[in-house]
N, C-alpha and C positions, 0 to 999 in steps of 0.2 A: 572474575565474574564477567560474562559477556555483557556488553552494553550496545544498545541500538539507538541511533540518532536519526530522526526523520528531518527532512527539509523539503521545500518546494511548494508548500501550500500558499494560498492567497485568495484574492478576489478575482473572479473572472465572469464575463458575461456568458449567458446561455449560448451554447454552440461552440464555445471556446475550448482550449486545451490547457492542461497542466501536467507536469511530470514530477512525481514525488520520488525522493530518494531515501534509502534507509541504509545508513553506514553502520557496519558491525565492527566491534573491536575483537571479535573472536578469531583465533588462529586457524580454525578449521571450518570457516564459513562455507566452503564448497560442499561440505557434507550436510549443511543445515537445510531443513525444509522451512521455507519462509512463507508467511502469509500477510496479506493486507486486510485490515478490518476497518470498519467505520461505525461511528455512533452519532446519529442525529439526535437533536434535542427531544427528550421524552421517549426515545426508542432504545431498544437493546442494541448492544454492539453486535455487529454481524460480520462474518467472514465473506469477503467479496472476491478474493483471488488468492491462489496459492501456487507455489512452484517447488518442485523437489530438486534434489541435487542433480539429477540427470537432465533437468530442464522441462519435464512435463508440467503442464499447467492445468488449472481448473478455475472456473469462474462462476459466480452467482449469475442467475438469469438476468438480474437487474442491470448488470454491467457487461454482459457478454456481447462482443462485437464492438464495444466502445472503449473498453479498458484493456491494457496489455501489461501483464506482469513479466519481468525479466530479471536477470541477474548478471553481474560481472564479478566472477570469482576472484579475478586478479585484483580488483579494487574492494573486495569484501562488501559489496553494495548490491542491494536489491532496488528495483525501480517499479513504479506504477505509472504508466503512460495513460492519461485520461483524456479522451477525445469526445467531441459532441456532448459536452457537459450540460446537464439539466439542473434546474433549481432544486430538484429532489435529491441531487447528489451532495447538497450542502450537508456537511458533517465534519467531525474531527476524525482524521484518518490516522490509524496506528499500524505499524508493522510489528510482527511478532515472530520470534523463533518458535515454530510449531513444535509440539511435543515437549514443551517447556513452559515456564511462566515468565519468560523474558519478553518484555514489551518495550517499544519506544515510547517517547513522551507524548507523541501525538502532534499532528499539525492540522490547522484549521483550513478547510476548503469551503469557500462561499461562492455560490453561483447565483448571479442576479438575473432576473428575467427581463 
């Protein structure tokens, strides 16, 4: 069973940056479509960024131009670089192997004003 482990969350001031990592135990990580989701208190979980095996990416409008999703297939890891963070980015962030029900455990990101 593939497992995903996120890291890199924390507390940051508005305007700051964080980089989240999602390490996969899967042997065929390079073929996975990967996504980053977030869930703020009282809100539904939403897909904010995705990347396919070939490297093409998509972003939600709320993070476009500020967040960058990437992957390192040699390290079986996906990343989410978050710049110009805003208080409204505060949420638990999850990575997911798309087209499956495999999620990471989540990592808290808190942006103070």
